[in-house]
C-alpha positions in Angstrom: -34.0 33.0 4.8 -33.9 29.8 6.5 -33.3 29.6 10.1 -30.5 28.1 12.0 -32.8 25.4 12.8 -33.0 24.4 9.4 -29.4 24.9 8.2 -27.6 23.4 11.1 -28.8 19.7 10.7 -28.1 19.9 6.8 -24.7 21.5 7.5 -23.9 18.4 10.1 -24.7 15.9 7.6 -22.4 17.5 5.0 -19.6 17.9 7.5 -20.1 14.3 8.5 -20.3 13.3 5.1 -17.1 14.9 4.3 -15.3 13.6 7.4 -16.6 9.9 6.6 -15.2 10.2 2.5 -11.8 11.4 4.3 -11.7 8.5 6.6 -12.2 6.0 3.8 -9.7 7.7 1.7 -7.2 7.5 5.0 -7.6 3.6 5.0 -7.4 2.9 1.7 -4.2 4.8 1.4 -3.0 2.8 4.8 -4.0 -0.6 3.4 -2.0 0.2 0.0 1.0 0.6 2.2 0.3 -2.4 3.8 -0.1 -4.5 0.4 2.9 -2.9 -1.3 5.4 -4.2 1.6 6.9 -7.3 1.2 5.1 -10.3 3.2 8.7 -11.5 4.3 11.7 -9.3 5.6 14.5 -11.5 3.7 12.4 -11.7 0.4 14.2 -8.4 -0.2 17.3 -9.3 1.2 17.7 -11.6 -1.6 18.1 -9.0 -4.0 20.1 -6.5 -2.0 22.7 -9.2 -1.0 23.6 -10.3 -4.5 24.7 -13.8 -4.1 27.6 -14.8 -5.7 28.0 -18.1 -7.6 31.1 -20.1 -8.5 32.3 -20.7 -12.1 31.0 -24.1 -11.7 27.4 -23.0 -10.7 27.4 -20.0 -13.3 28.2 -22.9 -16.2 25.5 -25.2 -14.4 22.8 -22.3 -14.6 23.7 -21.3 -18.2 23.0 -24.8 -19.4 19.7 -25.1 -17.3 18.3 -22.2 -19.0 19.0 -22.9 -22.2 
């Protein structure tokens, strides 16, 4: 049977490894959230406001796309 003097350092090492792994996972999730956010707040607003075009602009866009 092992004494506490032998078990404690091993258990401490394992707990530190678990804590380090959890910290890395948390940082990766936070980093992924920051990357997923749009860089400019107005970038998503262009789609959200759904710009309307005049008939003349619609015709011009149609011919430019062909």
